[in-house]
A tleap script that builds the chain and sets N, CA, C and O, in Angstrom:
source leaprc.protein.ff14SB
mol = sequence {
  NMET PHE ASN LYS ASP VAL LEU ASP ALA LEU
  ILE ARG GLU PHE GLY ILE GLN ASN ALA ILE
  LEU TYR CYS LYS MET GLU ALA ARG LYS SER
  GLU LEU MET LEU GLN ASP SER VAL ASP ARG
  GLY GLU ILE GLY SER SER GLU TRP GLU TYR
  GLU ARG ASP PHE TRP LYS GLU ASN GLU LYS
  GLU LEU SER ASN ASN VAL LYS ILE LYS LYS
  ASP GLY GLU PHE ILE ARG VAL THR THR LYS
  GLN PRO LYS SER ASN HIE ARG ASP LYS ALA
  VAL VAL LEU ARG LYS THR SER CARG
}
set mol.1.N position { 37.016 -111.483 5.684 }
set mol.1.CA position { 36.467 -110.154 4.830 }
set mol.1.C position { 35.745 -110.630 3.750 }
set mol.1.O position { 36.076 -111.539 2.988 }
set mol.2.N position { 34.502 -109.804 3.726 }
set mol.2.CA position { 33.441 -110.043 3.000 }
set mol.2.C position { 33.624 -109.652 1.191 }
set mol.2.O position { 34.199 -108.649 0.769 }
set mol.3.N position { 33.087 -110.540 0.481 }
set mol.3.CA position { 32.959 -110.368 -0.944 }
set mol.3.C position { 32.899 -109.172 -1.355 }
set mol.3.O position { 33.458 -109.042 -2.444 }
set mol.4.N position { 32.285 -107.881 -0.787 }
set mol.4.CA position { 32.151 -106.390 -1.327 }
set mol.4.C position { 33.595 -106.031 -0.803 }
set mol.4.O position { 34.391 -105.464 -1.553 }
set mol.5.N position { 33.880 -106.321 0.316 }
set mol.5.CA position { 35.394 -106.074 0.658 }
set mol.5.C position { 36.457 -105.948 -0.167 }
set mol.5.O position { 37.182 -104.971 -0.356 }
set mol.6.N position { 36.488 -107.324 -0.768 }
set mol.6.CA position { 37.575 -107.959 -1.541 }
set mol.6.C position { 37.113 -107.051 -3.044 }
set mol.6.O position { 37.935 -106.696 -3.889 }
set mol.7.N position { 35.738 -106.814 -3.114 }
set mol.7.CA position { 35.933 -106.175 -4.789 }
set mol.7.C position { 36.034 -104.619 -5.125 }
set mol.7.O position { 36.093 -104.095 -6.237 }
set mol.8.N position { 36.038 -103.905 -3.618 }
set mol.8.CA position { 36.666 -102.813 -3.585 }
set mol.8.C position { 38.073 -102.849 -3.457 }
set mol.8.O position { 38.818 -102.159 -4.153 }
set mol.9.N position { 38.411 -103.548 -2.685 }
set mol.9.CA position { 40.240 -103.553 -2.788 }
set mol.9.C position { 40.590 -104.226 -4.358 }
set mol.9.O position { 41.780 -104.196 -4.673 }
set mol.10.N position { 39.719 -104.767 -5.251 }
set mol.10.CA position { 40.333 -105.126 -6.246 }
set mol.10.C position { 40.065 -104.186 -7.210 }
set mol.10.O position { 40.730 -104.115 -8.244 }
set mol.11.N position { 39.266 -103.554 -6.990 }
set mol.11.CA position { 38.874 -101.614 -7.959 }
set mol.11.C position { 40.313 -101.133 -7.805 }
set mol.11.O position { 41.268 -101.176 -8.581 }
set mol.12.N position { 40.128 -100.507 -6.152 }
set mol.12.CA position { 41.879 -99.997 -6.089 }
set mol.12.C position { 42.506 -100.855 -6.705 }
set mol.12.O position { 42.347 -100.790 -7.924 }
set mol.13.N position { 43.239 -101.735 -6.302 }
set mol.13.CA position { 44.446 -101.888 -6.900 }
set mol.13.C position { 44.515 -101.948 -8.779 }
set mol.13.O position { 45.282 -101.401 -9.571 }
set mol.14.N position { 43.398 -102.825 -8.968 }
set mol.14.CA position { 43.400 -102.838 -10.211 }
set mol.14.C position { 42.737 -102.492 -11.338 }
set mol.14.O position { 42.990 -102.947 -12.453 }
set mol.15.N position { 41.819 -101.628 -11.060 }
set mol.15.CA position { 40.924 -100.774 -11.706 }
set mol.15.C position { 39.807 -101.614 -12.176 }
set mol.15.O position { 39.864 -102.843 -12.190 }
set mol.16.N position { 38.535 -100.746 -12.658 }
set mol.16.CA position { 37.533 -101.220 -12.845 }
set mol.16.C position { 37.458 -102.339 -13.857 }
set mol.16.O position { 37.065 -103.441 -13.476 }
set mol.17.N position { 37.827 -102.132 -15.204 }
set mol.17.CA position { 37.887 -103.193 -16.195 }
set mol.17.C position { 38.187 -104.557 -15.285 }
set mol.17.O position { 37.324 -105.278 -14.783 }
set mol.18.N position { 39.685 -104.733 -15.200 }
set mol.18.CA position { 39.865 -105.592 -14.425 }
set mol.18.C position { 38.724 -106.237 -13.502 }
set mol.18.O position { 38.365 -107.390 -13.743 }
set mol.19.N position { 38.105 -105.458 -12.372 }
set mol.19.CA position { 37.669 -105.837 -11.579 }
set mol.19.C position { 36.437 -106.212 -12.289 }
set mol.19.O position { 35.734 -106.930 -11.578 }
set mol.20.N position { 35.874 -105.944 -13.582 }
set mol.20.CA position { 34.545 -106.081 -14.324 }
set mol.20.C position { 34.901 -107.695 -14.602 }
set mol.20.O position { 34.209 -108.552 -14.053 }
set mol.21.N position { 36.086 -108.093 -15.536 }
set mol.21.CA position { 36.811 -109.110 -15.685 }
set mol.21.C position { 36.276 -110.132 -14.657 }
set mol.21.O position { 35.428 -110.999 -14.873 }
set mol.22.N position { 36.931 -109.871 -13.487 }
set mol.22.CA position { 37.390 -110.494 -12.170 }
set mol.22.C position { 35.858 -111.182 -12.214 }
set mol.22.O position { 35.459 -112.260 -12.653 }
set mol.23.N position { 35.343 -110.317 -11.708 }
set mol.23.CA position { 33.514 -110.549 -11.452 }
set mol.23.C position { 33.310 -111.747 -12.562 }
set mol.23.O position { 33.350 -112.956 -12.335 }
set mol.24.N position { 33.131 -111.237 -13.548 }
set mol.24.CA position { 32.692 -112.103 -14.697 }
set mol.24.C position { 33.563 -113.495 -14.879 }
set mol.24.O position { 32.910 -114.422 -15.358 }
set mol.25.N position { 34.658 -113.717 -14.630 }
set mol.25.CA position { 35.267 -115.273 -13.926 }
set mol.25.C position { 34.930 -115.832 -12.573 }
set mol.25.O position { 34.813 -117.054 -12.474 }
set mol.26.N position { 34.763 -115.070 -11.527 }
set mol.26.CA position { 34.195 -115.792 -10.598 }
set mol.26.C position { 32.757 -116.005 -10.526 }
set mol.26.O position { 32.182 -116.817 -9.801 }
set mol.27.N position { 32.294 -115.281 -11.263 }
set mol.27.CA position { 30.772 -116.024 -11.531 }
set mol.27.C position { 31.499 -117.387 -12.281 }
set mol.27.O position { 31.852 -118.403 -11.683 }
set mol.28.N position { 31.570 -117.245 -13.101 }
set mol.28.CA position { 31.419 -118.323 -14.137 }
set mol.28.C position { 31.799 -119.732 -13.646 }
set mol.28.O position { 31.368 -120.834 -13.987 }
set mol.29.N position { 32.906 -119.307 -12.574 }
set mol.29.CA position { 33.589 -120.648 -11.514 }
set mol.29.C position { 32.622 -121.021 -10.507 }
set mol.29.O position { 32.446 -122.112 -9.963 }
set mol.30.N position { 32.079 -120.013 -10.370 }
set mol.30.CA position { 31.004 -120.558 -9.362 }
set mol.30.C position { 29.503 -121.624 -9.917 }
set mol.30.O position { 28.945 -122.559 -9.343 }
set mol.31.N position { 29.323 -121.183 -10.806 }
set mol.31.CA position { 28.338 -121.772 -11.702 }
set mol.31.C position { 29.170 -123.154 -12.075 }
set mol.31.O position { 28.557 -124.184 -11.797 }
set mol.32.N position { 30.132 -123.276 -12.510 }
set mol.32.CA position { 30.807 -124.476 -12.813 }
set mol.32.C position { 30.810 -125.424 -11.556 }
set mol.32.O position { 30.788 -126.648 -11.687 }
set mol.33.N position { 30.831 -124.941 -10.611 }
set mol.33.CA position { 30.978 -125.611 -9.350 }
set mol.33.C position { 29.940 -126.131 -9.094 }
set mol.33.O position { 29.770 -127.336 -9.284 }
set mol.34.N position { 28.851 -125.205 -8.521 }
set mol.34.CA position { 27.191 -124.973 -8.797 }
set mol.34.C position { 27.011 -126.444 -9.427 }
set mol.34.O position { 26.850 -127.408 -8.678 }
set mol.35.N position { 27.028 -126.523 -10.196 }
set mol.35.CA position { 26.703 -127.456 -11.648 }
set mol.35.C position { 27.394 -128.864 -11.532 }
set mol.35.O position { 26.930 -129.929 -11.940 }
set mol.36.N position { 28.923 -128.605 -10.722 }
set mol.36.CA position { 29.321 -130.138 -10.276 }
set mol.36.C position { 28.909 -130.322 -8.991 }
set mol.36.O position { 28.920 -131.514 -8.684 }
set mol.37.N position { 28.451 -129.388 -7.893 }
set mol.37.CA position { 28.016 -130.243 -6.868 }
set mol.37.C position { 26.624 -130.480 -7.189 }
set mol.37.O position { 26.145 -131.126 -6.257 }
set mol.38.N position { 25.843 -130.276 -7.993 }
set mol.38.CA position { 24.174 -130.651 -7.976 }
set mol.38.C position { 24.516 -131.717 -8.968 }
set mol.38.O position { 23.650 -132.566 -8.761 }
set mol.39.N position { 25.442 -132.240 -10.117 }
set mol.39.CA position { 25.626 -133.663 -10.707 }
set mol.39.C position { 26.124 -134.147 -9.530 }
set mol.39.O position { 26.262 -135.338 -9.808 }
set mol.40.N position { 26.474 -134.017 -8.431 }
set mol.40.CA position { 26.644 -135.031 -7.700 }
set mol.40.C position { 25.878 -135.068 -6.618 }
set mol.40.O position { 26.297 -135.639 -5.611 }
set mol.41.N position { 25.116 -134.702 -6.632 }
set mol.41.CA position { 24.001 -134.763 -6.053 }
set mol.41.C position { 24.324 -134.535 -4.078 }
set mol.41.O position { 23.953 -135.169 -3.090 }
set mol.42.N position { 25.237 -133.229 -4.300 }
set mol.42.CA position { 25.311 -132.896 -2.991 }
set mol.42.C position { 24.328 -131.764 -2.702 }
set mol.42.O position { 23.745 -131.074 -3.539 }
set mol.43.N position { 24.250 -131.694 -1.421 }
set mol.43.CA position { 23.010 -131.169 -0.685 }
set mol.43.C position { 23.908 -129.651 -0.046 }
set mol.43.O position { 25.026 -129.729 0.462 }
set mol.44.N position { 23.360 -128.721 -0.165 }
set mol.44.CA position { 24.276 -127.171 0.257 }
set mol.44.C position { 24.807 -126.629 -0.784 }
set mol.44.O position { 25.820 -126.009 -0.458 }
set mol.45.N position { 24.574 -126.575 -1.960 }
set mol.45.CA position { 25.018 -126.189 -2.792 }
set mol.45.C position { 24.786 -124.364 -2.983 }
set mol.45.O position { 25.374 -123.637 -3.784 }
set mol.46.N position { 23.804 -123.997 -2.023 }
set mol.46.CA position { 23.266 -122.646 -2.380 }
set mol.46.C position { 24.405 -121.781 -2.140 }
set mol.46.O position { 24.244 -120.690 -2.687 }
set mol.47.N position { 25.619 -121.901 -1.443 }
set mol.47.CA position { 26.802 -120.809 -1.266 }
set mol.47.C position { 27.500 -121.230 -2.240 }
set mol.47.O position { 28.668 -120.899 -2.035 }
set mol.48.N position { 27.361 -121.942 -3.460 }
set mol.48.CA position { 28.041 -121.374 -5.227 }
set mol.48.C position { 26.757 -120.780 -5.759 }
set mol.48.O position { 26.912 -119.807 -6.497 }
set mol.49.N position { 25.315 -121.241 -5.490 }
set mol.49.CA position { 24.758 -119.930 -5.672 }
set mol.49.C position { 24.822 -118.833 -5.381 }
set mol.49.O position { 24.857 -117.951 -6.239 }
set mol.50.N position { 24.851 -118.608 -4.201 }
set mol.50.CA position { 25.208 -117.217 -3.487 }
set mol.50.C position { 26.295 -116.293 -3.849 }
set mol.50.O position { 26.162 -115.087 -3.641 }
set mol.51.N position { 27.623 -116.898 -4.504 }
set mol.51.CA position { 28.419 -116.438 -4.866 }
set mol.51.C position { 28.628 -116.343 -6.549 }
set mol.51.O position { 29.523 -115.685 -7.079 }
set mol.52.N position { 27.726 -117.051 -7.191 }
set mol.52.CA position { 27.493 -117.113 -8.486 }
set mol.52.C position { 26.617 -115.498 -8.988 }
set mol.52.O position { 26.822 -114.747 -9.942 }
set mol.53.N position { 25.788 -115.451 -8.054 }
set mol.53.CA position { 25.118 -114.394 -8.260 }
set mol.53.C position { 25.498 -112.994 -7.631 }
set mol.53.O position { 25.403 -111.941 -8.260 }
set mol.54.N position { 25.918 -113.088 -6.380 }
set mol.54.CA position { 27.104 -111.855 -5.956 }
set mol.54.C position { 27.710 -111.585 -7.341 }
set mol.54.O position { 27.319 -110.658 -8.050 }
set mol.55.N position { 28.484 -112.264 -7.618 }
set mol.55.CA position { 29.905 -111.816 -8.562 }
set mol.55.C position { 29.064 -111.162 -10.063 }
set mol.55.O position { 29.364 -110.088 -10.585 }
set mol.56.N position { 27.808 -112.250 -10.638 }
set mol.56.CA position { 27.215 -111.584 -11.733 }
set mol.56.C position { 26.679 -110.491 -11.729 }
set mol.56.O position { 26.737 -109.621 -12.598 }
set mol.57.N position { 25.824 -110.485 -10.198 }
set mol.57.CA position { 25.152 -108.756 -10.095 }
set mol.57.C position { 26.035 -107.874 -10.482 }
set mol.57.O position { 26.018 -107.133 -11.465 }
set mol.58.N position { 27.355 -108.087 -9.061 }
set mol.58.CA position { 28.331 -106.960 -9.355 }
set mol.58.C position { 29.124 -106.537 -10.899 }
set mol.58.O position { 29.588 -105.470 -11.299 }
set mol.59.N position { 29.039 -107.817 -11.485 }
set mol.59.CA position { 29.737 -107.772 -13.135 }
set mol.59.C position { 28.898 -106.747 -13.435 }
set mol.59.O position { 29.498 -105.716 -13.737 }
set mol.60.N position { 27.490 -106.669 -13.457 }
set mol.60.CA position { 26.593 -106.127 -14.163 }
set mol.60.C position { 26.326 -104.922 -14.143 }
set mol.60.O position { 26.125 -104.213 -15.130 }
set mol.61.N position { 26.297 -104.472 -12.553 }
set mol.61.CA position { 26.571 -103.201 -12.443 }
set mol.61.C position { 27.745 -102.657 -12.511 }
set mol.61.O position { 27.790 -102.187 -13.648 }
set mol.62.N position { 28.664 -102.449 -12.016 }
set mol.62.CA position { 30.152 -101.966 -12.535 }
set mol.62.C position { 30.107 -101.986 -14.147 }
set mol.62.O position { 30.928 -101.181 -14.586 }
set mol.63.N position { 29.468 -102.593 -15.060 }
set mol.63.CA position { 29.614 -102.556 -16.631 }
set mol.63.C position { 28.625 -101.228 -16.860 }
set mol.63.O position { 28.991 -100.226 -17.475 }
set mol.64.N position { 27.120 -101.422 -16.171 }
set mol.64.CA position { 26.224 -100.639 -16.406 }
set mol.64.C position { 26.499 -99.035 -15.920 }
set mol.64.O position { 25.938 -98.062 -16.425 }
set mol.65.N position { 27.578 -98.986 -14.728 }
set mol.65.CA position { 27.796 -97.997 -14.167 }
set mol.65.C position { 28.934 -96.886 -14.702 }
set mol.65.O position { 28.877 -95.709 -14.347 }
set mol.66.N position { 29.789 -97.307 -15.439 }
set mol.66.CA position { 31.356 -97.534 -15.510 }
set mol.66.C position { 31.292 -96.059 -16.900 }
set mol.66.O position { 31.123 -96.437 -18.060 }
set mol.67.N position { 31.412 -94.765 -16.678 }
set mol.67.CA position { 31.485 -93.506 -16.981 }
set mol.67.C position { 32.913 -93.453 -17.990 }
set mol.67.O position { 33.886 -93.054 -17.350 }
set mol.68.N position { 33.117 -93.677 -18.978 }
set mol.68.CA position { 34.332 -93.665 -19.649 }
set mol.68.C position { 34.730 -92.611 -20.718 }
set mol.68.O position { 33.952 -92.644 -21.671 }
set mol.69.N position { 35.704 -91.695 -20.836 }
set mol.69.CA position { 36.037 -90.846 -21.862 }
set mol.69.C position { 36.800 -91.451 -22.815 }
set mol.69.O position { 37.560 -92.417 -22.743 }
set mol.70.N position { 36.401 -90.551 -23.965 }
set mol.70.CA position { 36.749 -90.818 -25.338 }
set mol.70.C position { 38.460 -91.412 -24.965 }
set mol.70.O position { 38.786 -92.580 -25.172 }
set mol.71.N position { 39.211 -90.584 -24.513 }
set mol.71.CA position { 40.684 -91.378 -24.247 }
set mol.71.C position { 40.989 -92.759 -23.279 }
set mol.71.O position { 42.025 -93.329 -22.938 }
set mol.72.N position { 39.702 -92.964 -23.049 }
set mol.72.CA position { 39.579 -94.398 -22.078 }
set mol.72.C position { 39.475 -94.151 -20.619 }
set mol.72.O position { 38.874 -94.979 -19.935 }
set mol.73.N position { 40.073 -92.946 -19.994 }
set mol.73.CA position { 40.039 -92.803 -18.825 }
set mol.73.C position { 38.990 -92.593 -17.886 }
set mol.73.O position { 38.185 -91.671 -17.756 }
set mol.74.N position { 39.213 -93.840 -17.151 }
set mol.74.CA position { 37.756 -93.434 -16.063 }
set mol.74.C position { 37.563 -92.558 -15.184 }
set mol.74.O position { 38.228 -92.420 -14.158 }
set mol.75.N position { 36.246 -91.635 -15.679 }
set mol.75.CA position { 35.700 -90.865 -14.842 }
set mol.75.C position { 34.995 -90.919 -13.549 }
set mol.75.O position { 35.078 -90.107 -12.627 }
set mol.76.N position { 34.344 -91.909 -13.611 }
set mol.76.CA position { 33.683 -91.954 -12.159 }
set mol.76.C position { 32.546 -92.935 -12.151 }
set mol.76.O position { 31.670 -92.626 -12.957 }
set mol.77.N position { 32.348 -93.863 -11.572 }
set mol.77.CA position { 31.898 -95.034 -11.357 }
set mol.77.C position { 31.063 -94.805 -10.076 }
set mol.77.O position { 31.451 -94.103 -9.142 }
set mol.78.N position { 29.929 -95.432 -10.113 }
set mol.78.CA position { 28.578 -95.487 -9.077 }
set mol.78.C position { 28.370 -96.244 -8.865 }
set mol.78.O position { 28.347 -96.961 -9.866 }
set mol.79.N position { 28.011 -96.984 -7.585 }
set mol.79.CA position { 27.683 -98.198 -7.452 }
set mol.79.C position { 26.771 -98.371 -6.324 }
set mol.79.O position { 26.514 -97.375 -5.648 }
set mol.80.N position { 26.086 -99.837 -5.935 }
set mol.80.CA position { 25.215 -98.921 -5.011 }
set mol.80.C position { 25.422 -100.379 -4.036 }
set mol.80.O position { 25.541 -101.511 -4.507 }
set mol.81.N position { 25.429 -100.032 -2.618 }
set mol.81.CA position { 25.498 -100.622 -1.424 }
set mol.81.C position { 24.855 -102.006 -1.284 }
set mol.81.O position { 23.675 -101.937 -1.629 }
set mol.82.N position { 25.158 -103.046 -0.961 }
set mol.82.CA position { 24.225 -104.275 -1.116 }
set mol.82.C position { 22.495 -104.099 -0.779 }
set mol.82.O position { 21.947 -103.111 -0.290 }
set mol.83.N position { 22.057 -104.996 -1.079 }
set mol.83.CA position { 20.140 -104.312 -1.225 }
set mol.83.C position { 19.372 -103.666 0.467 }
set mol.83.O position { 18.529 -102.775 0.567 }
set mol.84.N position { 20.045 -104.509 1.671 }
set mol.84.CA position { 19.718 -104.380 2.973 }
set mol.84.C position { 20.188 -102.656 3.225 }
set mol.84.O position { 19.882 -101.966 4.197 }
set mol.85.N position { 20.813 -102.346 2.320 }
set mol.85.CA position { 21.216 -100.830 2.350 }
set mol.85.C position { 21.497 -99.791 1.325 }
set mol.85.O position { 22.566 -99.782 0.713 }
set mol.86.N position { 20.330 -98.702 1.076 }
set mol.86.CA position { 20.130 -98.353 -0.252 }
set mol.86.C position { 20.916 -97.296 -0.008 }
set mol.86.O position { 20.266 -96.262 0.144 }
set mol.87.N position { 22.445 -97.141 0.116 }
set mol.87.CA position { 23.006 -95.450 0.152 }
set mol.87.C position { 23.496 -95.916 -1.118 }
set mol.87.O position { 23.547 -97.102 -1.442 }
set mol.88.N position { 23.930 -94.734 -1.975 }
set mol.88.CA position { 24.668 -94.842 -3.033 }
set mol.88.C position { 26.264 -94.707 -2.929 }
set mol.88.O position { 26.290 -94.127 -1.843 }
set mol.89.N position { 27.311 -94.805 -3.211 }
set mol.89.CA position { 28.548 -94.287 -3.185 }
set mol.89.C position { 28.722 -93.978 -4.447 }
set mol.89.O position { 27.984 -94.439 -5.318 }
set mol.90.N position { 29.535 -93.309 -4.659 }
set mol.90.CA position { 30.440 -92.733 -5.690 }
set mol.90.C position { 32.174 -93.029 -5.482 }
set mol.90.O position { 32.808 -92.735 -4.468 }
set mol.91.N position { 32.642 -93.576 -6.518 }
set mol.91.CA position { 34.338 -94.034 -6.538 }
set mol.91.C position { 34.505 -93.395 -7.473 }
set mol.91.O position { 33.696 -93.429 -8.400 }
set mol.92.N position { 36.036 -92.325 -7.510 }
set mol.92.CA position { 36.342 -91.061 -8.272 }
set mol.92.C position { 37.818 -92.015 -8.752 }
set mol.92.O position { 38.766 -92.130 -7.975 }
set mol.93.N position { 37.807 -92.724 -10.307 }
set mol.93.CA position { 38.761 -93.094 -10.018 }
set mol.93.C position { 40.021 -92.627 -11.024 }
set mol.93.O position { 39.738 -91.875 -11.956 }
set mol.94.N position { 41.120 -92.973 -10.881 }
set mol.94.CA position { 42.160 -92.285 -12.136 }
set mol.94.C position { 42.567 -93.098 -12.672 }
set mol.94.O position { 42.505 -94.214 -12.156 }
set mol.95.N position { 43.178 -92.927 -13.960 }
set mol.95.CA position { 43.966 -93.801 -14.979 }
set mol.95.C position { 45.162 -94.021 -14.223 }
set mol.95.O position { 45.466 -93.025 -13.566 }
set mol.96.N position { 46.176 -95.281 -14.057 }
set mol.96.CA position { 47.317 -95.349 -13.127 }
set mol.96.C position { 47.948 -95.856 -14.287 }
set mol.96.O position { 47.390 -96.567 -15.122 }
set mol.97.N position { 49.444 -95.371 -14.334 }
set mol.97.CA position { 50.392 -95.435 -15.465 }
set mol.97.C position { 50.952 -97.058 -14.495 }
set mol.97.O position { 50.973 -97.383 -13.307 }
set mol.98.N position { 51.404 -97.836 -16.039 }
set mol.98.CA position { 51.980 -99.533 -15.387 }
set mol.98.C position { 53.266 -99.437 -15.904 }
set mol.98.O position { 54.071 -100.352 -15.732 }
savepdb mol mol.pdb
quit
């Protein structure tokens, strides 16, 4: 499963705000892991760079594209596909009760 598939599943299951937080946390974790591998002189830390950049980029994209009604209900989120595929995808979400 690719990161984008994971993110889409998290959005569906936990909602946009929690997915944004997850992206932020995952980016930070990858940044810490990258710094640790650099500190230890490991070669091949580019995977951590990729992970950090992916999650950080998606956190910003989701944060910038969320439109919220005054009552806090999400109306519409527009996300872009990875740069290799420039089609836009619209996702309509409803507030769920817990």
